[in-house]
ZAVEX-232019 format. One line per 5 residues: number of its first residue (from 1); for each residue x, y, z of C-alpha. Coordinates in nm, 2 decimals. Example, Ala and Ser with C-alpha at 12.3 -4.5 7.8 and 13.67 -1.06 7.14 Angstrom:
2
1) 1.23,-0.45,0.78  1.37,-0.11,0.71
//
This chain:
786
1) -7.77,4.39,3.76  -7.42,4.36,3.90  -7.25,4.21,3.62  -7.40,4.49,3.38  -7.27,4.74,3.62
6) -6.91,4.59,3.60  -6.94,4.57,3.21  -7.06,4.91,3.18  -6.74,5.01,3.40  -6.51,4.83,3.18
11) -6.66,4.97,2.86  -6.62,5.34,3.00  -6.26,5.25,3.09  -6.20,5.13,2.73  -6.35,5.46,2.58
16) -6.10,5.74,2.52  -5.98,5.89,2.82  -5.94,6.29,2.86  -5.60,6.42,2.85  -5.45,6.75,2.86
21) -5.17,6.65,2.62  -5.13,6.45,2.31  -4.99,6.09,2.35  -4.71,6.15,2.13  -4.58,6.44,1.91
26) -4.51,6.35,1.53  -4.28,6.46,1.29  -4.21,6.36,0.92  -3.85,6.24,0.79  -3.83,6.35,0.43
31) -3.48,6.38,0.29  -3.31,6.36,-0.05  -3.58,6.44,-0.27  -3.50,6.68,-0.58  -3.77,6.72,-0.85
36) -3.69,6.60,-1.18  -3.47,6.34,-1.02  -3.63,5.99,-1.07  -3.52,5.72,-0.83  -3.54,5.35,-0.97
41) -3.60,5.07,-0.76  -3.37,4.79,-0.88  -3.40,4.41,-0.82  -3.70,4.20,-0.67  -3.86,4.43,-0.42
46) -3.93,4.24,-0.08  -4.24,4.22,0.11  -4.35,4.08,0.44  -4.71,3.89,0.41  -4.86,3.94,0.77
51) -5.13,4.16,0.89  -4.89,4.26,1.18  -4.56,4.44,1.12  -4.20,4.38,1.27  -3.92,4.60,1.33
56) -3.59,4.44,1.41  -3.32,4.63,1.54  -2.94,4.51,1.53  -2.88,4.41,1.89  -2.53,4.61,1.89
61) -2.57,4.89,1.65  -2.88,5.09,1.74  -2.90,5.28,1.42  -2.93,4.97,1.22  -3.28,4.81,1.16
66) -3.51,4.60,0.93  -3.90,4.70,0.89  -4.11,4.43,0.79  -4.45,4.51,0.63  -4.61,4.54,0.27
71) -4.28,4.70,0.20  -3.94,4.62,0.37  -3.70,4.87,0.47  -3.34,4.87,0.56  -3.18,5.16,0.76
76) -2.83,5.22,0.90  -2.95,5.57,1.04  -3.27,5.48,1.27  -3.49,5.58,0.96  -3.37,5.94,0.93
81) -3.37,5.94,0.56  -3.63,5.88,0.30  -3.57,5.51,0.15  -3.64,5.31,-0.14  -3.78,4.99,-0.06
86) -3.55,4.70,0.02  -3.48,4.47,-0.28  -3.28,4.16,-0.36  -3.09,4.15,-0.68  -3.26,3.97,-0.94
91) -2.95,3.77,-1.03  -3.03,3.58,-0.70  -3.33,3.41,-0.91  -3.54,3.41,-0.56  -3.88,3.36,-0.74
96) -4.14,3.49,-0.52  -3.96,3.77,-0.30  -4.16,3.69,0.03  -3.97,3.74,0.35  -4.11,3.52,0.63
101) -3.83,3.60,0.85  -3.50,3.80,0.94  -3.23,3.81,1.19  -2.93,4.02,1.25  -2.58,3.83,1.30
106) -2.28,4.06,1.35  -2.25,4.24,1.01  -2.48,4.03,0.84  -2.89,4.04,0.79  -3.01,3.70,0.73
111) -3.36,3.67,0.54  -3.57,3.39,0.45  -3.69,3.45,0.11  -3.91,3.18,-0.06  -3.80,2.93,0.18
116) -3.43,3.00,0.14  -3.17,3.16,0.37  -3.00,3.46,0.21  -2.71,3.69,0.38  -2.70,4.06,0.33
121) -2.36,4.21,0.41  -2.44,4.57,0.47  -2.09,4.69,0.50  -1.98,4.57,0.15  -2.34,4.58,0.01
126) -2.31,4.20,-0.12  -2.58,3.93,-0.12  -2.52,3.55,-0.12  -2.72,3.24,-0.07  -2.66,3.05,0.24
131) -2.49,2.71,0.19  -2.57,2.37,0.33  -2.96,2.40,0.36  -3.13,2.14,0.15  -3.50,2.15,0.24
136) -3.76,2.44,0.27  -3.73,2.66,0.58  -3.94,2.95,0.68  -3.77,3.09,0.97  -3.41,3.18,1.12
141) -3.35,3.27,1.49  -3.04,3.30,1.72  -2.96,3.48,2.03  -3.01,3.85,2.07  -2.66,3.81,2.19
146) -2.48,4.15,2.19  -2.40,4.27,2.54  -2.44,4.64,2.54  -2.32,4.88,2.80  -2.17,5.20,2.87
151) -1.81,5.03,2.84  -1.82,4.81,2.58  -2.07,4.65,2.32  -1.97,4.30,2.20  -2.12,4.01,2.00
156) -2.11,3.69,2.23  -2.26,3.43,1.98  -2.27,3.37,1.64  -2.51,3.07,1.66  -2.81,3.09,1.42
161) -3.11,2.83,1.35  -3.32,2.76,1.03  -3.61,2.57,1.04  -3.96,2.49,0.89  -4.21,2.62,1.15
166) -4.53,2.41,1.18  -4.35,2.07,1.08  -4.37,1.77,1.29  -4.04,1.76,1.49  -3.98,1.40,1.44
171) -3.96,1.46,1.08  -3.86,1.81,1.03  -3.48,1.95,0.93  -3.32,2.17,1.15  -3.01,2.35,1.05
176) -2.75,2.54,1.26  -2.46,2.77,1.17  -2.18,2.90,1.37  -2.06,3.12,1.12  -2.32,3.38,1.16
181) -2.52,3.24,0.83  -2.26,3.16,0.58  -2.29,2.78,0.59  -2.54,2.57,0.79  -2.51,2.20,0.91
186) -2.79,1.96,1.01  -2.87,1.98,1.38  -2.99,1.68,1.56  -3.19,1.72,1.90  -3.13,1.43,2.16
191) -3.44,1.21,2.11  -3.58,1.43,1.82  -3.72,1.14,1.66  -3.94,1.06,1.96  -4.07,1.41,2.02
196) -4.44,1.44,1.97  -4.57,1.76,1.83  -4.51,2.04,1.59  -4.20,2.28,1.59  -4.32,2.61,1.71
201) -3.98,2.78,1.73  -3.63,2.76,1.84  -3.44,2.99,2.03  -3.06,3.03,2.17  -3.00,3.17,2.51
206) -2.64,3.26,2.51  -2.67,3.34,2.91  -2.82,3.00,2.99  -2.59,2.82,2.74  -2.92,2.63,2.65
211) -3.09,2.58,2.29  -3.46,2.58,2.33  -3.75,2.40,2.11  -4.11,2.53,2.14  -4.31,2.20,2.09
216) -4.67,2.23,2.01  -4.92,1.95,2.05  -5.30,1.96,2.09  -5.33,2.32,2.18  -5.05,2.29,2.43
221) -4.72,2.46,2.42  -4.39,2.37,2.60  -4.02,2.41,2.58  -3.75,2.14,2.54  -3.40,2.21,2.62
226) -3.06,2.08,2.46  -2.83,2.05,2.76  -2.81,1.90,3.12  -3.00,1.98,3.35  -3.30,2.10,3.17
231) -3.27,1.84,2.91  -3.42,1.60,3.17  -3.78,1.72,3.13  -3.99,1.97,2.93  -4.11,2.31,3.08
236) -4.46,2.34,3.22  -4.71,2.35,2.94  -4.94,2.65,2.85  -5.21,2.73,2.63  -5.10,2.77,2.25
241) -5.38,2.95,2.08  -5.22,3.07,1.75  -4.88,3.09,1.57  -4.66,3.25,1.84  -4.36,3.45,1.76
246) -4.05,3.44,2.02  -3.90,3.75,2.11  -3.59,3.72,2.33  -3.56,4.07,2.55  -3.21,4.24,2.52
251) -2.99,4.19,2.83  -2.94,3.84,2.84  -3.19,3.78,3.13  -3.35,3.48,3.01  -3.69,3.69,2.95
256) -3.90,3.56,2.66  -4.20,3.72,2.50  -4.42,3.50,2.28  -4.70,3.66,2.10  -4.95,3.71,1.81
261) -5.26,3.89,1.73  -5.47,3.74,2.03  -5.20,3.62,2.27  -4.91,3.77,2.47  -4.72,3.54,2.70
266) -4.44,3.61,2.91  -4.13,3.39,3.07  -3.86,3.52,3.30  -3.67,3.19,3.30  -3.64,3.08,2.93
271) -3.96,2.92,2.91  -3.96,2.67,3.17  -4.25,2.88,3.32  -4.46,3.06,3.09  -4.77,3.30,3.21
276) -4.99,3.53,3.05  -4.97,3.91,3.05  -5.24,4.08,3.24  -5.41,4.41,3.18  -5.43,4.63,3.49
281) -5.56,4.98,3.60  -5.36,5.10,3.86  -5.33,4.81,4.12  -5.63,4.67,3.99  -5.63,4.35,3.74
286) -5.88,4.40,3.49  -5.81,4.10,3.25  -5.58,3.80,3.32  -5.49,3.77,2.95  -5.49,3.95,2.64
291) -5.73,3.73,2.49  -5.98,3.79,2.77  -5.94,4.15,2.70  -6.03,4.11,2.34  -5.73,4.30,2.25
296) -5.57,4.24,1.89  -5.22,4.33,1.88  -5.07,4.48,1.59  -4.70,4.51,1.71  -4.50,4.51,2.03
301) -4.15,4.66,2.13  -3.92,4.55,2.40  -3.61,4.65,2.56  -3.42,4.53,2.88  -3.72,4.60,3.11
306) -3.98,4.78,2.94  -4.27,4.65,2.72  -4.52,4.85,2.48  -4.80,4.71,2.27  -4.99,4.88,2.01
311) -5.33,4.75,1.91  -5.55,4.73,1.60  -5.83,4.90,1.83  -5.60,5.21,1.82  -5.47,5.17,2.16
316) -5.11,5.19,2.32  -5.02,4.98,2.61  -4.72,4.99,2.84  -4.55,4.77,3.10  -4.24,4.68,3.27
321) -4.04,4.35,3.27  -4.02,4.30,3.65  -4.00,3.98,3.84  -4.36,4.02,3.96  -4.64,3.87,3.72
326) -4.60,4.12,3.41  -4.88,4.34,3.32  -4.96,4.62,3.10  -5.15,4.95,3.14  -5.34,5.12,2.88
331) -5.27,5.49,2.78  -5.52,5.74,2.68  -5.68,5.69,2.34  -5.55,5.88,2.05  -5.55,5.81,1.68
336) -5.20,5.63,1.66  -5.25,5.32,1.47  -5.23,5.25,1.10  -5.17,4.90,0.92  -4.79,5.02,0.86
341) -4.73,5.15,1.24  -4.46,4.97,1.44  -4.29,5.03,1.76  -3.94,5.08,1.89  -3.78,5.19,2.21
346) -3.53,5.47,2.13  -3.40,5.48,2.50  -3.54,5.39,2.83  -3.89,5.58,2.88  -3.89,5.70,2.50
351) -4.11,5.51,2.28  -4.14,5.57,1.91  -4.42,5.49,1.66  -4.29,5.45,1.33  -4.52,5.48,0.99
356) -4.36,5.45,0.64  -4.54,5.70,0.43  -4.59,5.65,0.04  -4.48,5.95,-0.19  -4.68,5.98,-0.50
361) -4.42,6.17,-0.66  -4.11,5.97,-0.58  -4.04,5.62,-0.52  -3.86,5.66,-0.18  -4.09,5.64,0.13
366) -4.09,5.91,0.39  -4.13,5.82,0.76  -4.35,5.96,1.04  -4.20,5.94,1.38  -4.43,5.99,1.68
371) -4.22,6.00,2.01  -4.40,5.90,2.33  -4.25,6.04,2.66  -4.35,5.72,2.89  -4.24,5.93,3.20
376) -4.47,6.22,3.12  -4.79,6.00,3.02  -4.75,5.80,3.37  -4.78,6.13,3.54  -5.16,6.14,3.43
381) -5.37,6.09,3.73  -5.65,5.91,3.52  -5.39,5.63,3.51  -5.40,5.56,3.89  -5.01,5.51,3.89
386) -4.83,5.51,4.21  -4.55,5.76,4.29  -4.22,5.60,4.23  -4.08,5.44,4.56  -3.71,5.44,4.48
391) -3.46,5.76,4.53  -3.15,5.59,4.42  -3.04,5.25,4.28  -2.68,5.21,4.17  -2.40,4.93,4.15
396) -2.05,5.00,3.99  -2.09,4.68,3.83  -2.36,4.77,3.60  -2.28,4.70,3.24  -1.97,4.55,3.31
401) -1.84,4.19,3.23  -1.70,3.97,3.50  -1.54,3.62,3.51  -1.54,3.36,3.77  -1.29,3.08,3.70
406) -1.28,2.75,3.86  -1.26,2.77,4.25  -1.29,3.16,4.19  -1.54,3.38,4.36  -1.68,3.75,4.31
411) -1.81,4.02,4.53  -2.04,4.31,4.44  -2.22,4.58,4.59  -2.52,4.78,4.52  -2.64,5.10,4.70
416) -3.01,5.15,4.77  -3.20,5.46,4.89  -3.61,5.43,4.92  -3.80,5.75,4.90  -3.91,5.88,5.26
421) -4.19,5.69,5.42  -4.15,5.38,5.20  -3.97,5.05,5.21  -3.80,4.86,4.93  -3.77,4.45,4.87
426) -3.46,4.41,4.68  -3.43,4.11,4.44  -3.12,3.95,4.32  -3.15,3.71,4.01  -2.92,3.52,3.80
431) -3.03,3.38,3.47  -2.85,3.07,3.49  -2.86,2.94,3.85  -2.75,2.59,3.73  -2.40,2.73,3.71
436) -2.40,3.04,3.91  -2.48,3.06,4.28  -2.50,3.36,4.53  -2.55,3.48,4.85  -2.67,3.83,4.94
441) -2.69,4.04,5.24  -2.90,4.36,5.28  -2.84,4.59,5.56  -2.83,4.97,5.65  -2.54,5.18,5.57
446) -2.60,5.52,5.71  -2.80,5.82,5.61  -2.84,6.09,5.35  -2.81,6.46,5.43  -3.17,6.49,5.43
451) -3.20,6.21,5.69  -3.32,5.94,5.45  -3.19,5.58,5.53  -2.92,5.43,5.29  -2.89,5.06,5.22
456) -2.62,4.84,5.08  -2.65,4.50,4.91  -2.35,4.28,4.92  -2.36,3.97,4.68  -2.12,3.70,4.69
461) -2.10,3.48,4.40  -1.92,3.14,4.30  -1.99,2.83,4.10  -2.33,2.68,4.20  -2.14,2.35,4.25
466) -1.92,2.47,4.52  -2.19,2.63,4.74  -2.30,2.26,4.83  -2.66,2.36,4.86  -2.80,2.21,4.55
471) -2.87,1.87,4.41  -2.65,1.72,4.15  -2.93,1.70,3.91  -3.00,2.06,3.93  -2.64,2.19,3.86
476) -2.48,2.20,3.53  -2.16,2.02,3.40  -1.87,2.15,3.64  -1.62,2.10,3.33  -1.83,2.32,3.08
481) -1.79,2.69,3.09  -2.11,2.88,3.08  -2.26,3.26,3.11  -2.52,3.42,3.31  -2.64,3.75,3.40
486) -2.66,3.91,3.74  -2.97,4.15,3.80  -3.07,4.37,4.09  -3.42,4.50,4.08  -3.67,4.59,4.33
491) -3.96,4.35,4.39  -4.22,4.64,4.47  -4.09,4.89,4.22  -4.39,5.12,4.09  -4.43,5.10,3.71
496) -4.36,5.48,3.74  -4.00,5.43,3.82  -3.91,5.46,3.47  -3.55,5.59,3.51  -3.45,5.34,3.77
501) -3.33,5.07,3.57  -3.26,4.73,3.71  -2.87,4.68,3.77  -2.72,4.41,3.55  -2.41,4.28,3.44
506) -2.28,3.98,3.25  -2.08,3.71,3.42  -1.87,3.42,3.24  -1.82,3.13,3.43  -1.54,3.05,3.26
511) -1.16,3.10,3.14  -1.01,3.43,3.31  -0.81,3.52,3.03  -0.54,3.71,3.26  -0.44,3.38,3.39
516) -0.11,3.23,3.27  0.14,2.94,3.36  0.52,2.99,3.41  0.82,2.78,3.49  1.08,2.99,3.68
521) 1.44,2.98,3.53  1.80,2.99,3.66  2.07,3.01,3.38  2.13,3.05,3.02  2.28,2.81,2.76
526) 2.40,2.78,2.43  2.28,2.59,2.11  2.32,2.20,2.12  2.33,1.90,1.88  2.10,1.62,1.92
531) 2.20,1.31,1.76  1.98,1.11,1.56  1.94,0.81,1.80  1.77,1.06,2.07  1.50,1.22,1.89
536) 1.20,1.16,1.66  1.00,1.46,1.45  0.72,1.23,1.44  0.69,1.23,1.84  0.66,0.85,1.84
541) 1.01,0.75,1.98  1.15,0.62,1.69  1.53,0.70,1.58  1.57,0.97,1.33  1.78,0.90,1.03
546) 1.97,1.23,1.06  2.09,1.45,1.35  1.91,1.78,1.44  2.08,2.10,1.54  1.86,2.32,1.78
551) 1.90,2.70,1.79  1.80,2.84,2.10  1.57,3.13,2.11  1.65,3.33,2.43  1.39,3.59,2.33
556) 1.10,3.33,2.30  1.21,3.10,2.57  1.38,3.30,2.83  1.65,3.13,3.06  1.63,2.76,3.09
561) 1.62,2.57,3.42  1.93,2.38,3.53  1.87,2.00,3.59  2.11,1.73,3.71  2.09,1.45,3.48
566) 2.09,1.18,3.78  1.81,1.31,3.97  1.43,1.24,3.89  1.26,1.58,3.83  0.96,1.77,3.76
571) 0.87,2.12,3.71  0.77,2.38,3.96  0.48,2.52,3.77  0.37,2.86,3.89  0.01,3.01,3.83
576) 0.00,3.41,3.76  -0.28,3.67,3.71  -0.18,3.96,3.51  0.16,4.02,3.69  0.08,3.88,4.04
581) 0.19,3.53,4.15  -0.13,3.34,4.27  0.01,2.98,4.36  0.20,2.65,4.26  0.01,2.46,4.05
586) -0.06,2.13,4.20  -0.31,2.00,3.92  -0.23,1.73,3.66  -0.05,1.84,3.36  0.17,1.67,3.06
591) 0.49,1.75,2.92  0.63,1.72,2.54  0.95,1.79,2.43  0.88,2.01,2.11  1.18,1.89,1.90
596) 1.08,1.51,1.93  1.35,1.44,2.21  1.28,1.12,2.37  1.59,1.05,2.58  1.38,1.07,2.90
601) 1.12,0.85,3.07  0.89,0.86,3.37  0.93,0.72,3.71  0.59,0.56,3.73  0.39,0.29,3.52
606) 0.01,0.27,3.50  0.03,0.01,3.78  0.24,0.18,4.01  0.05,0.50,3.97  -0.30,0.32,4.09
611) -0.47,0.33,3.75  -0.80,0.17,3.76  -0.84,0.20,3.38  -0.58,0.25,3.08  -0.42,0.60,3.11
616) -0.40,0.83,2.79  -0.04,0.88,2.67  0.13,1.11,2.40  0.14,0.84,2.14  -0.24,0.75,2.16
621) -0.34,1.13,2.16  -0.13,1.21,1.89  -0.31,0.94,1.66  -0.67,1.06,1.81  -0.59,1.44,1.74
626) -0.40,1.41,1.42  -0.09,1.61,1.57  0.12,1.70,1.89  0.01,1.98,2.15  -0.36,1.90,2.14
631) -0.38,1.71,2.46  -0.57,1.96,2.70  -0.85,1.97,2.94  -1.12,1.91,2.70  -1.00,1.55,2.60
636) -0.83,1.44,2.90  -0.96,1.15,3.08  -0.83,1.06,3.42  -0.73,0.66,3.47  -0.85,0.71,3.83
641) -1.20,0.83,3.72  -1.44,0.55,3.82  -1.64,0.64,3.53  -1.36,0.56,3.28  -1.45,0.22,3.15
646) -1.14,0.17,2.95  -0.96,-0.16,3.08  -0.62,-0.18,3.22  -0.47,-0.40,2.96  -0.09,-0.29,2.97
651) -0.01,-0.19,3.33  0.35,-0.17,3.27  0.35,0.13,3.02  0.48,0.47,3.13  0.24,0.71,3.31
656) 0.30,1.02,3.12  0.08,1.26,3.35  0.27,1.44,3.62  0.12,1.65,3.92  -0.22,1.58,4.07
661) -0.23,1.28,4.31  0.09,1.07,4.21  0.44,1.17,4.25  0.53,1.08,3.90  0.88,1.23,3.78
666) 1.09,1.26,3.47  1.41,1.06,3.45  1.67,1.17,3.21  1.91,0.93,3.01  2.31,0.98,3.03
671) 2.31,1.28,2.81  2.39,1.65,2.86  2.21,1.92,2.67  1.88,2.12,2.66  1.53,2.03,2.63
676) 1.24,2.27,2.52  0.91,2.14,2.68  0.56,2.22,2.62  0.35,2.19,2.91  -0.06,2.17,2.92
681) -0.26,2.16,3.22  -0.50,1.89,3.17  -0.71,1.89,3.48  -1.04,1.98,3.38  -1.13,2.09,3.73
686) -0.84,2.33,3.79  -0.93,2.59,3.53  -1.16,2.66,3.23  -0.85,2.80,3.05  -0.63,2.64,2.84
691) -0.31,2.70,3.03  -0.02,2.58,2.84  0.34,2.74,2.77  0.68,2.66,2.63  0.98,2.63,2.86
696) 1.37,2.52,2.85  1.58,2.32,3.09  1.95,2.23,3.06  2.07,1.88,3.18  2.42,1.87,3.31
701) 2.66,1.64,3.49  2.66,1.35,3.25  3.02,1.25,3.19  3.11,1.07,2.90  3.07,0.69,2.91
706) 3.37,0.50,3.00  3.49,0.24,2.75  3.69,0.03,3.02  3.59,-0.03,3.36  3.76,0.16,3.66
711) 3.91,-0.17,3.77  4.11,-0.24,3.48  4.24,0.14,3.47  4.34,0.11,3.83  4.51,-0.21,3.77
716) 4.72,-0.07,3.44  4.80,0.25,3.63  4.95,0.06,3.95  5.12,-0.17,3.71  5.29,0.11,3.51
721) 5.41,0.29,3.83  5.56,-0.03,3.98  5.72,-0.12,3.64  5.92,0.23,3.64  6.02,0.18,4.00
726) 6.16,-0.16,3.88  6.33,-0.03,3.60  6.49,0.26,3.78  6.65,-0.01,4.01  6.75,-0.26,3.76
731) 6.90,-0.05,3.50  7.19,0.08,3.69  7.28,-0.26,3.83  7.27,-0.40,3.48  7.53,-0.12,3.33
736) 7.77,-0.23,3.58  7.79,-0.59,3.45  8.00,-0.72,3.15  7.70,-0.72,2.95  7.62,-0.38,3.03
741) 7.97,-0.25,2.95  7.93,-0.39,2.61  7.60,-0.22,2.56  7.76,0.10,2.65  8.04,0.08,2.40
746) 7.78,-0.01,2.14  7.59,0.31,2.21  7.88,0.53,2.20  8.01,0.41,1.86  7.69,0.45,1.73
751) 7.67,0.81,1.86  8.01,0.86,1.67  7.89,0.73,1.35  7.59,0.95,1.35  7.77,1.26,1.45
756) 8.03,1.22,1.16  7.75,1.15,0.90  7.58,1.48,1.01  7.91,1.71,0.98  7.98,1.58,0.63
761) 7.61,1.67,0.53  7.68,2.02,0.67  8.02,2.07,0.49  7.83,1.94,0.16  7.54,2.20,0.19
766) 7.78,2.50,0.27  7.97,2.42,-0.08  7.68,2.41,-0.28  7.51,2.74,-0.14  7.21,2.56,-0.01
771) 7.07,2.57,0.34  6.87,2.30,0.56  6.49,2.36,0.58  6.38,2.58,0.84  6.67,2.82,0.79
776) 6.74,3.14,0.62  7.00,3.42,0.58  6.94,3.72,0.79  6.99,4.09,0.67  7.31,4.09,0.87
781) 7.48,3.80,0.67  7.46,3.56,0.97  7.22,3.27,1.05  6.89,3.31,1.22  6.69,2.99,1.34
786) 6.33,2.96,1.33
//
């Protein structure tokens, strides 16, 4: 008897509730229709073969959407104009124009038509067949990866997957594209051949930095993930009663909804834990699942924190996506359902029921729009919804994007005010706890003008690995940049708090683009010429066949650093953020002279640097990467890393890494001139940024190399001085001897003869009217010597 009474009570609840106002107010969009003007439908008309409809919105551009039903419609103005059915050009030769899946990626709409992927660029109105897919596919999926806020709206991922849903995973072909869908390549899951079960779907959650695969086996579903640490095991299994569609809720919080006509499942953590959506009335749970409530879902709509469901029983359900077990409540019964109806949230608390209307006189369809004001409906006392217990919830960080670089931290603050007589339980969540950790403090901060208590929530965030509170197997790789969302919500928030949205922000655990490195300078110099024996354009340390003249660009390089050639040297590298000095870099870095100059060496060898494995060098890195300037934090492997298994075969080779734990320095050869160095920070644990720059130095003090030793020069100099003194003493004495007098007479006679010859030549020149070289007549008839 008691059971019959309970069944009767539930049956009465399922009957139409008496309301004083209609559930929604309908209007019809009808535009651009002029009599006697015939509109043609050109191309193959697309259709979606399903008993349920889909309405797919562009994640960034809210006016762009695709409707999938018996007819397919594409809009760029929120269906505010009458539309012709969406078609694909007959030149594409699609055969059967059946659409099985669709996805937006930037300015492209990807459609799976007859087991092939086509892209439609709605900005240029052009179609293309995606390249690289060699096997039939049924679905395309990707991240709902546009982060939208009051300050910006940005696409943060172009990763798209194409696959055949229902194939055995060990045998199926999965394709991925990082070009937005233009081209695809084979995607291989780790251990894919060993996975037992069929493919239920694939999703990519950018904020979790994971690719998730839904594995279906023997009526159970579970998710497998691509990267550490989630790839160590499968997610918890759940009942899989039909072919589920995976919907990623906007906002990058890791919220997934899985649904088909008889099931609606919900996950807060990207499928690691999956639970059913309950049906409630007030605080009372009527059914623990949609299947138990015997509801047949026709279409669902989600936004960042709301869920709406329309059923074939002509009912509308509403719920929020809070942290507590998700649930929905049933609104009053009215005739709102049709086979073509679809739901979409226009804004927070405003739901639209969209229905295409066929026009017998025109090919273009009109649209009926029925707007539901959720807040007004929730005020109905028959719903037994509690009064909102939040007066104020605000944080300056909402809809902003922050960056936490290596060893950095971030502090955020939220303000909460409860309604009088109530208390709040604040909840702080991150979508990727494997890389981002936090600590929160909640305390009273004063009173409002009407005496209500104000509370502040201080949140301190840094990399999870640096908190020291988690197991190594829980954290992701410290070297890999990741993303995460931070969400502040109220755990005991009433469903009536429609206008009190959770506070959310996107945090990049990665490169801070405002960081840069700089090497300070001292002076300026002039261009120089490097001889062929000192440089190699191939950066292999081989002599060139010709000299290299280098012209110094002061505008690009600034002033160079002055370095004495005979002193071991390494640069002082400074880290700056925007226009503020941060610190002197003590991380490992490498240098390379950009012109191929190799007249320098390193003070340490692999052995003296205490390497336990063979160190990398520029010669090997250039061969591996195909060119210079590609040695960075992504491919650097320390010779001190215990996990580096490269044997130390050549301990006497130069150790070419500066900074870090060693005292390695540069030693210059005996040459003056300037060097233009490329510097790259290769330490993967210093920053997620590729910190690199170019700077110059001028090496001075190297005098020309002496061809004769200093001892020989001193002996010759002293000998010449002594010889001069000896001659000054001996010559006067020799002139006073008989031999000396004969020599004096000989010199006097020689002088007389030379004088006579000169006088004779002078008189002969005067007679012939010619003058000696270097002389000419002046204007005063005299002689002028020049």
